[in-house]
TIMI-2910 file (N, C-alpha, C, CB; in pm, 1 decimal, decimal comma, always signed):
<rs>
+----------+----------+----------+----------+----------+----------+----------+----------+----------+----------+----------+----------+------+
!      n_x !      n_y !      n_z !     ca_x !     ca_y !     ca_z !      c_x !      c_y !      c_z !     cb_x !     cb_y !     cb_z ! resn !
+----------+----------+----------+----------+----------+----------+----------+----------+----------+----------+----------+----------+------+
!   -635,8 !   -223,3 !  +2133,3 !   -576,5 !   -141,7 !  +2029,3 !   -667,2 !   -146,8 !  +1907,0 !   -432,6 !   -189,8 !  +1994,9 !  Met !
!   -701,0 !    -32,5 !  +1854,9 !   -786,6 !    -27,9 !  +1736,8 !   -702,5 !    -48,4 !  +1611,7 !   -863,3 !   +106,0 !  +1729,3 !  Ser !
!   -770,4 !    -73,6 !  +1500,5 !   -700,7 !    -90,3 !  +1373,6 !   -622,2 !    +33,2 !  +1334,3 !   -798,8 !   -124,4 !  +1264,9 !  Gly !
!   -670,4 !   +150,7 !  +1374,8 !   -600,1 !   +274,0 !  +1342,4 !   -466,3 !   +284,1 !  +1414,1 !   -686,0 !   +393,3 !  +1377,1 !  Arg !
!   -459,7 !   +229,6 !  +1535,3 !   -337,2 !   +238,3 !  +1614,0 !   -237,7 !   +129,1 !  +1578,1 !   -369,7 !   +231,1 !  +1761,2 !  Asp !
!   -285,1 !    +26,4 !  +1513,7 !   -202,1 !    -89,7 !  +1483,1 !   -106,8 !    -56,0 !  +1368,0 !   -290,2 !   -212,5 !  +1447,2 !  Arg !
!    +23,2 !    -81,5 !  +1384,5 !   +115,2 !    -54,1 !  +1274,2 !    +97,6 !   -155,3 !  +1162,1 !   +260,1 !    -55,2 !  +1323,6 !  Pro !
!   +135,3 !   -115,4 !  +1044,1 !   +134,2 !   -206,7 !   +930,2 !   +240,0 !   -312,5 !   +955,5 !   +160,0 !   -131,3 !   +794,9 !  Cys !
!   +203,2 !   -438,6 !   +944,6 !   +292,6 !   -546,9 !   +984,9 !   +350,3 !   -621,9 !   +866,0 !   +219,6 !   -643,3 !  +1074,7 !  Ala !
!   +398,9 !   -550,6 !   +767,1 !   +459,9 !   -616,0 !   +651,6 !   +599,8 !   -662,0 !   +689,4 !   +464,3 !   -520,6 !   +528,6 !  Phe !
!   +631,3 !   -786,2 !   +665,3 !   +762,8 !   -841,1 !   +696,7 !   +851,6 !   -823,7 !   +573,9 !   +753,4 !   -992,1 !   +739,3 !  Asp !
!   +935,7 !   -722,2 !   +575,9 !  +1016,4 !   -685,8 !   +460,6 !  +1113,9 !   -795,6 !   +418,7 !  +1092,1 !   -560,1 !   +490,1 !  Tyr !
!  +1143,8 !   -891,4 !   +506,3 !  +1233,8 !  -1001,2 !   +470,2 !  +1174,4 !  -1088,1 !   +360,5 !  +1265,2 !  -1086,7 !   +592,6 !  Arg !
!  +1042,2 !  -1082,9 !   +343,8 !   +976,6 !  -1168,6 !   +246,0 !   +930,0 !  -1091,9 !   +122,6 !   +859,2 !  -1238,0 !   +309,8 !  Phe !
!   +984,8 !   -973,2 !   +101,1 !   +943,1 !   -892,4 !    -13,6 !   +967,2 !   -965,2 !   -145,1 !  +1017,0 !   -759,1 !    -13,9 !  Ala !
!  +1067,2 !  -1051,9 !   -150,6 !  +1096,7 !  -1124,2 !   -275,0 !   +985,3 !  -1221,9 !   -311,5 !  +1229,1 !  -1199,5 !   -262,3 !  His !
!   +894,3 !  -1251,2 !   -219,2 !   +784,8 !  -1344,2 !   -245,9 !   +667,4 !  -1278,4 !   -318,7 !   +736,4 !  -1404,4 !   -116,1 !  Asp !
!   +679,5 !  -1150,8 !   -352,1 !   +566,5 !  -1078,7 !   -410,6 !   +511,1 !  -1147,6 !   -534,4 !   +607,7 !   -937,8 !   -445,5 !  Ala !
!   +598,0 !  -1202,2 !   -616,7 !   +551,3 !  -1266,0 !   -739,6 !   +495,0 !  -1404,6 !   -714,2 !   +664,0 !  -1274,5 !   -839,8 !  Ala !
!   +537,4 !  -1469,1 !   -606,8 !   +498,7 !  -1607,7 !   -584,1 !   +400,2 !  -1626,4 !   -470,4 !   +619,3 !  -1689,0 !   -557,4 !  Thr !
!   +379,0 !  -1526,8 !   -388,4 !   +287,5 !  -1541,2 !   -275,7 !   +197,7 !  -1418,3 !   -261,5 !   +365,9 !  -1564,4 !   -146,2 !  Asp !
!   +107,6 !  -1397,9 !   -357,3 !    +20,6 !  -1280,9 !   -350,3 !    -69,5 !  -1281,7 !   -227,7 !    -63,7 !  -1272,6 !   -474,5 !  Pro !
!   -102,7 !  -1397,6 !   -174,3 !   -188,5 !  -1403,8 !    -56,1 !   -119,9 !  -1339,7 !    +63,5 !   -226,0 !  -1549,1 !    -23,9 !  Thr !
!     +7,0 !  -1369,4 !    +83,1 !    +82,7 !  -1309,1 !   +193,5 !    +87,7 !  -1157,2 !   +178,0 !   +226,2 !  -1367,1 !   +199,2 !  Arg !
!   +109,6 !  -1111,5 !    +55,7 !   +120,3 !   -968,0 !    +33,3 !    -13,9 !   -897,6 !    +47,8 !   +177,7 !   -941,1 !   -103,8 !  Asn !
!   -120,4 !   -959,9 !     +3,3 !   -252,7 !   -901,5 !    +22,4 !   -285,2 !   -892,3 !   +171,0 !   -359,9 !   -984,3 !    -51,0 !  Leu !
!   -253,9 !   -997,0 !   +246,3 !   -277,6 !   -994,9 !   +390,9 !   -198,1 !   -882,7 !   +456,7 !   -240,3 !  -1130,4 !   +453,9 !  Ala !
!    -75,2 !   -859,8 !   +410,7 !     +6,5 !   -751,3 !   +465,7 !    -59,1 !   -616,3 !   +439,5 !   +148,2 !   -754,0 !   +405,4 !  Ala !
!   -113,5 !   -597,3 !   +320,2 !   -180,0 !   -470,5 !   +288,3 !   -307,2 !   -452,0 !   +370,2 !   -212,9 !   -463,7 !   +139,2 !  Leu !
!   -381,9 !   -558,8 !   +389,8 !   -505,3 !   -550,0 !   +467,8 !   -474,4 !   -510,3 !   +611,5 !   -581,4 !   -683,7 !   +464,6 !  Ile !
!   -360,2 !   -552,3 !   +663,8 !   -322,6 !   -516,4 !   +800,6 !   -286,3 !   -369,4 !   +815,1 !   -206,8 !   -601,2 !   +845,8 !  Arg !
!   -262,3 !   -300,2 !   +706,4 !   -226,4 !   -158,4 !   +713,1 !   -352,8 !    -75,6 !   +735,0 !   -152,7 !   -113,1 !   +583,3 !  Cys !
!   -351,1 !     +3,3 !   +839,7 !   -466,4 !    +89,4 !   +870,6 !   -459,7 !   +214,4 !   +783,0 !   -469,2 !   +128,5 !  +1022,9 !  Ala !
!   -503,0 !   +202,0 !   +660,2 !   -489,0 !   +310,0 !   +561,7 !   -618,4 !   +388,7 !   +546,1 !   -446,3 !   +253,3 !   +426,3 !  Ser !
!   -665,9 !   +443,7 !   +657,1 !   -789,2 !   +522,4 !   +656,5 !   -755,4 !   +663,9 !   +610,2 !   -856,7 !   +524,1 !   +798,3 !  Val !
!   -827,7 !   +712,4 !   +512,0 !   -804,7 !   +844,7 !   +455,4 !   -798,1 !   +949,8 !   +565,5 !   -914,7 !   +880,0 !   +354,6 !  Thr !
!   -700,5 !  +1039,4 !   +567,3 !   -594,6 !  +1063,6 !   +469,3 !   -463,0 !   +992,8 !   +501,1 !   -569,6 !  +1210,3 !   +458,7 !  Pro !
!   -453,8 !   +917,6 !   +609,6 !   -328,2 !   +850,5 !   +646,1 !   -314,5 !   +719,3 !   +569,6 !   -322,2 !   +824,4 !   +798,8 !  Ala !
!   -196,6 !   +695,4 !   +512,7 !   -178,4 !   +573,6 !   +432,8 !   -137,0 !   +454,4 !   +517,7 !    -74,6 !   +597,1 !   +324,8 !  Glu !
!   -104,4 !   +475,4 !   +644,2 !    -84,6 !   +367,5 !   +739,9 !    +22,7 !   +265,7 !   +707,6 !   -208,4 !   +297,5 !   +756,1 !  Gly !
!   +118,3 !   +302,0 !   +623,7 !   +224,7 !   +208,8 !   +589,1 !   +197,5 !   +126,7 !   +464,4 !   +248,6 !   +117,4 !   +702,6 !  Gly !
!    +78,7 !   +140,0 !   +406,4 !    +44,3 !    +60,7 !   +287,9 !   +136,1 !    +92,8 !   +170,1 !   -101,4 !    +85,2 !   +248,4 !  Ala !
!   +170,0 !   +220,2 !   +153,0 !   +256,2 !   +256,1 !    +40,4 !   +397,8 !   +202,8 !    +60,8 !   +259,4 !   +408,4 !    +21,8 !  Leu !
!   +446,3 !   +204,6 !   +183,2 !   +578,8 !   +147,4 !   +210,9 !   +578,4 !     -2,3 !   +184,6 !   +621,4 !   +175,6 !   +356,5 !  Ser !
!   +471,5 !    -69,0 !   +224,3 !   +460,6 !   -213,0 !   +199,5 !   +461,6 !   -241,1 !    +49,4 !   +332,0 !   -270,0 !   +264,0 !  Ala !
!   +382,9 !   -164,9 !    -27,2 !   +381,3 !   -183,4 !   -172,8 !   +518,6 !   -157,7 !   -233,5 !   +277,9 !    -90,8 !   -237,4 !  Leu !
!   +583,4 !    -52,5 !   -188,1 !   +716,5 !    -21,2 !   -239,8 !   +813,2 !   -136,7 !   -214,6 !   +770,1 !   +107,7 !   -175,4 !  Glu !
!   +809,4 !   -192,5 !    -95,3 !   +899,3 !   -302,7 !    -61,8 !   +864,4 !   -431,2 !   -137,4 !   +895,5 !   -328,7 !    +87,8 !  Glu !
!   +740,0 !   -445,0 !   -179,9 !   +701,3 !   -560,1 !   -260,9 !   +746,5 !   -543,4 !   -405,6 !   +549,8 !   -580,6 !   -255,2 !  Met !
!   +739,9 !   -420,4 !   -456,5 !   +765,8 !   -395,2 !   -598,1 !   +913,8 !   -380,0 !   -632,8 !   +693,1 !   -272,3 !   -640,3 !  Leu !
!   +990,8 !   -318,1 !   -545,6 !  +1132,1 !   -293,2 !   -577,3 !  +1210,6 !   -420,6 !   -608,1 !  +1197,9 !   -221,1 !   -462,3 !  Lys !
!  +1195,4 !   -529,0 !   -530,2 !  +1271,2 !   -650,6 !   -563,2 !  +1232,6 !   -711,8 !   -698,1 !  +1251,1 !   -753,7 !   -454,6 !  Pro !
!  +1117,9 !   -671,8 !   -751,2 !  +1073,2 !   -722,2 !   -880,9 !  +1120,4 !   -633,7 !   -995,9 !   +921,6 !   -733,0 !   -883,2 !  Leu !
!  +1204,4 !   -533,5 !   -965,3 !  +1261,5 !   -449,5 !  -1069,3 !  +1184,7 !   -322,6 !  -1099,5 !  +1273,5 !   -527,1 !  -1191,9 !  Gly !
!  +1088,5 !   -286,3 !  -1017,3 !  +1012,1 !   -164,4 !  -1039,5 !  +1085,9 !    -43,5 !   -983,1 !   +873,0 !   -176,2 !   -976,4 !  Phe !
!  +1081,9 !    +66,7 !  -1056,2 !  +1127,3 !   +195,7 !  -1005,3 !  +1005,2 !   +260,8 !   -941,4 !  +1190,3 !   +287,0 !  -1120,0 !  Ala !
!  +1016,4 !   +298,5 !   -815,8 !   +901,8 !   +348,5 !   -740,1 !   +918,5 !   +497,4 !   -711,2 !   +884,9 !   +269,8 !   -608,4 !  Val !
!   +814,4 !   +573,0 !   -734,6 !   +809,4 !   +716,0 !   -701,6 !   +695,4 !   +738,3 !   -603,0 !   +790,4 !   +804,4 !   -830,6 !  Glu !
!   +715,2 !   +833,3 !   -510,2 !   +612,1 !   +861,8 !   -409,7 !   +585,8 !  +1012,1 !   -401,0 !   +654,3 !   +807,0 !   -271,3 !  Arg !
!   +513,8 !  +1066,6 !   -500,0 !   +482,8 !  +1209,8 !   -495,9 !   +376,1 !  +1240,3 !   -390,8 !   +435,8 !  +1258,1 !   -634,0 !  Pro !
!   +376,2 !  +1364,5 !   -344,7 !   +274,8 !  +1410,7 !   -249,6 !   +184,8 !  +1508,7 !   -323,0 !   +340,1 !  +1477,2 !   -122,3 !  Val !
!    +54,5 !  +1484,3 !   -318,6 !    -42,3 !  +1574,2 !   -380,3 !    -94,1 !  +1668,8 !   -273,0 !   -159,5 !  +1495,1 !   -447,2 !  Phe !
!    -91,1 !  +1797,3 !   -304,3 !   -135,6 !  +1899,3 !   -209,6 !   -238,9 !  +1988,9 !   -275,1 !    -16,6 !  +1982,8 !   -158,6 !  Ser !
!   -336,7 !  +2025,3 !   -197,2 !   -437,3 !  +2120,9 !   -241,9 !   -477,8 !  +2203,3 !   -121,0 !   -561,4 !  +2049,2 !   -306,9 !  Glu !
!   -494,2 !  +2330,9 !   -140,8 !   -529,9 !  +2420,4 !    -31,8 !   -657,1 !  +2373,8 !    +38,5 !   -547,7 !  +2562,6 !    -83,9 !  Ser !
!   -652,0 !  +2368,7 !   +171,2 !   -769,8 !  +2331,6 !   +249,1 !   -788,8 !  +2182,6 !   +269,4 !   -889,7 !  +2385,9 !   +184,3 !  Gly !
!   -699,2 !  +2100,5 !   +215,4 !   -709,8 !  +1955,2 !   +233,4 !   -575,6 !  +1902,1 !   +282,5 !   -752,3 !  +1884,2 !   +100,2 !  Thr !
!   -576,1 !  +1785,3 !   +346,8 !   -448,0 !  +1729,1 !   +390,3 !   -363,4 !  +1685,2 !   +271,1 !   -471,2 !  +1610,5 !   +484,5 !  Pro !
!   -231,8 !  +1690,5 !   +287,9 !   -142,8 !  +1637,6 !   +184,4 !   -163,7 !  +1486,8 !   +175,6 !     +7,2 !  +1671,9 !   +215,0 !  Asp !
!   -165,4 !  +1434,5 !    +55,4 !   -186,9 !  +1291,9 !    +33,0 !    -66,9 !  +1234,8 !    -41,6 !   -318,6 !  +1266,8 !    -46,2 !  Ile !
!     -1,3 !  +1137,0 !    +19,5 !   +110,8 !  +1070,8 !    -45,9 !    +56,1 !   +965,9 !   -142,7 !   +206,8 !  +1006,0 !    +58,8 !  Glu !
!   +120,4 !   +953,7 !   -255,6 !    +80,6 !   +858,6 !   -358,9 !   +200,1 !   +772,9 !   -397,2 !    +23,8 !   +931,7 !   -482,9 !  Asn !
!   +174,9 !   +674,6 !   -479,7 !   +282,0 !   +586,4 !   -526,4 !   +253,6 !   +549,3 !   -670,8 !   +294,1 !   +458,6 !   -437,0 !  Leu !
!   +358,0 !   +553,1 !   -751,8 !   +348,4 !   +489,3 !   -882,6 !   +478,9 !   +415,6 !   -908,8 !   +318,8 !   +593,8 !   -995,3 !  Tyr !
!   +467,9 !   +308,6 !   -983,4 !   +583,1 !   +222,9 !  -1009,3 !   +588,6 !   +190,2 !  -1157,9 !   +576,4 !    +93,0 !   -924,5 !  Ala !
!   +710,7 !   +184,7 !  -1210,2 !   +731,1 !   +152,4 !  -1351,1 !   +836,1 !    +43,4 !  -1362,6 !   +773,2 !   +277,9 !  -1431,7 !  Arg !
!   +814,5 !    -40,8 !  -1460,5 !   +913,4 !   -145,2 !  -1491,2 !   +924,4 !   -153,3 !  -1642,7 !   +872,9 !   -285,4 !  -1428,7 !  Arg !
!  +1043,4 !   -140,7 !  -1692,1 !  +1066,1 !   -143,3 !  -1836,9 !  +1068,3 !   -286,3 !  -1887,8 !  +1197,6 !    -72,4 !  -1872,8 !  Ser !
!  +1033,0 !   -299,8 !  -2013,1 !  +1036,9 !   -430,2 !  -2077,3 !   +996,6 !   -417,4 !  -2222,6 !   +945,8 !   -529,6 !  -2005,0 !  Gly !
!  +1013,3 !   -524,9 !  -2296,8 !   +982,1 !   -523,9 !  -2439,4 !   +845,9 !   -583,6 !  -2471,5 !  +1087,7 !   -598,4 !  -2514,7 !  Asn !
!   +777,3 !   -637,6 !  -2372,3 !   +648,8 !   -701,9 !  -2396,0 !   +534,8 !   -601,9 !  -2398,3 !   +622,8 !   -806,4 !  -2290,6 !  Gly !
!   +413,3 !   -652,4 !  -2399,5 !   +296,0 !   -565,1 !  -2396,7 !   +295,1 !   -480,0 !  -2269,5 !   +166,7 !   -648,3 !  -2406,2 !  Pro !
!   +232,0 !   -364,8 !  -2278,5 !   +223,4 !   -273,5 !  -2165,0 !    +99,1 !   -303,1 !  -2081,9 !   +222,0 !   -127,5 !  -2213,0 !  His !
!   +110,9 !   -282,2 !  -1954,1 !     -1,4 !   -297,9 !  -1862,1 !     +0,7 !   -181,2 !  -1765,4 !     +5,1 !   -434,3 !  -1785,9 !  Leu !
!   -114,4 !   -120,6 !  -1745,3 !   -125,8 !    -15,7 !  -1644,9 !   -231,8 !    -58,7 !  -1545,4 !   -160,8 !   +122,5 !  -1709,2 !  Met !
!   -199,0 !    -51,1 !  -1418,6 !   -293,3 !    -84,2 !  -1312,3 !   -308,0 !    +38,9 !  -1225,8 !   -246,0 !   -208,0 !  -1228,1 !  Phe !
!   -430,4 !    +81,5 !  -1203,2 !   -456,5 !   +197,3 !  -1117,4 !   -549,6 !   +154,6 !  -1005,3 !   -518,0 !   +315,6 !  -1198,5 !  Ala !
!   -519,7 !   +198,6 !   -886,7 !   -602,8 !   +163,5 !   -772,1 !   -575,6 !   +258,3 !   -657,7 !   -577,9 !    +18,7 !   -728,6 !  Gly !
!   -630,0 !   +226,4 !   -543,5 !   -603,0 !   +308,2 !   -425,7 !   -592,8 !   +218,6 !   -303,7 !   -712,7 !   +415,3 !   -405,8 !  His !
!   -521,3 !   +267,6 !   -203,3 !   -500,9 !   +189,2 !    -81,5 !   -577,8 !   +245,0 !    +36,4 !   -354,2 !   +183,2 !    -47,6 !  Thr !
!   -639,3 !   +360,2 !    +20,4 !   -709,7 !   +419,1 !   +133,8 !   -853,7 !   +370,2 !   +140,2 !   -706,3 !   +571,6 !   +125,3 !  Asp !
!   -907,0 !   +370,2 !   +260,9 !  -1043,5 !   +323,9 !   +284,8 !  -1115,3 !   +423,0 !   +374,7 !  -1044,2 !   +182,4 !   +348,0 !  Val !
!  -1244,4 !   +406,1 !   +388,6 !  -1320,8 !   +485,6 !   +484,5 !  -1312,4 !   +417,0 !   +620,4 !  -1470,0 !   +502,7 !   +438,8 !  Val !
!  -1339,8 !   +488,8 !   +729,5 !  -1333,9 !   +426,0 !   +862,1 !  -1424,7 !   +303,5 !   +870,9 !  -1372,7 !   +527,1 !   +970,1 !  Pro !
!  -1380,3 !   +203,5 !   +946,4 !  -1453,5 !    +77,0 !   +959,8 !  -1574,3 !    +87,6 !  +1051,5 !  -1361,3 !    -30,2 !  +1011,4 !  Ala !
!  -1587,3 !   +197,6 !  +1122,6 !  -1697,9 !   +209,8 !  +1217,5 !  -1661,5 !   +143,8 !  +1349,2 !  -1826,3 !   +147,4 !  +1160,2 !  Gly !
!  -1759,4 !    +86,3 !  +1415,5 !  -1738,6 !    +21,6 !  +1544,7 !  -1659,5 !   -107,3 !  +1524,7 !  -1874,1 !     -7,6 !  +1614,7 !  Asp !
!  -1530,7 !   -103,5 !  +1556,6 !  -1444,7 !   -219,9 !  +1532,9 !  -1478,7 !   -337,6 !  +1622,5 !  -1300,6 !   -182,2 !  +1553,1 !  Glu !
!  -1550,4 !   -314,7 !  +1731,5 !  -1589,6 !   -426,9 !  +1817,6 !  -1698,9 !   -510,4 !  +1752,2 !  -1637,5 !   -375,7 !  +1954,3 !  Thr !
!  -1765,0 !   -456,1 !  +1650,3 !  -1870,8 !   -529,4 !  +1580,4 !  -1814,2 !   -625,2 !  +1475,3 !  -1967,4 !   -431,5 !  +1514,3 !  Ala !
!  -1683,9 !   -615,6 !  +1447,3 !  -1620,8 !   -701,0 !  +1346,5 !  -1573,6 !   -830,2 !  +1410,6 !  -1502,8 !   -628,2 !  +1278,6 !  Trp !
!  -1587,1 !   -940,1 !  +1337,4 !  -1538,8 !  -1068,8 !  +1388,3 !  -1416,9 !  -1112,9 !  +1311,4 !  -1648,1 !  -1175,8 !  +1379,9 !  Thr !
+----------+----------+----------+----------+----------+----------+----------+----------+----------+----------+----------+----------+------+
</rs>
């Protein structure tokens, strides 16, 4: 089974550990085969990590003629402290020959 065929293996029972176990959550995201344009479950994993921490999550779809629709995610959490904005992406380019990876 290639990485593309492998489902994202995030264990939603442990979503509450997002604040205390970033290593587990990073490993869950790495397991998601999020090769452009398919997000491979990475956005669902992020959503399940963020919601228990009080984030409101939105998942808009960006569309442009001649290109595949791309689902996105943004999350907001209200508070009285300083503001922080983090921007990133979960998609990657194909890994190439997966048999060459150890």
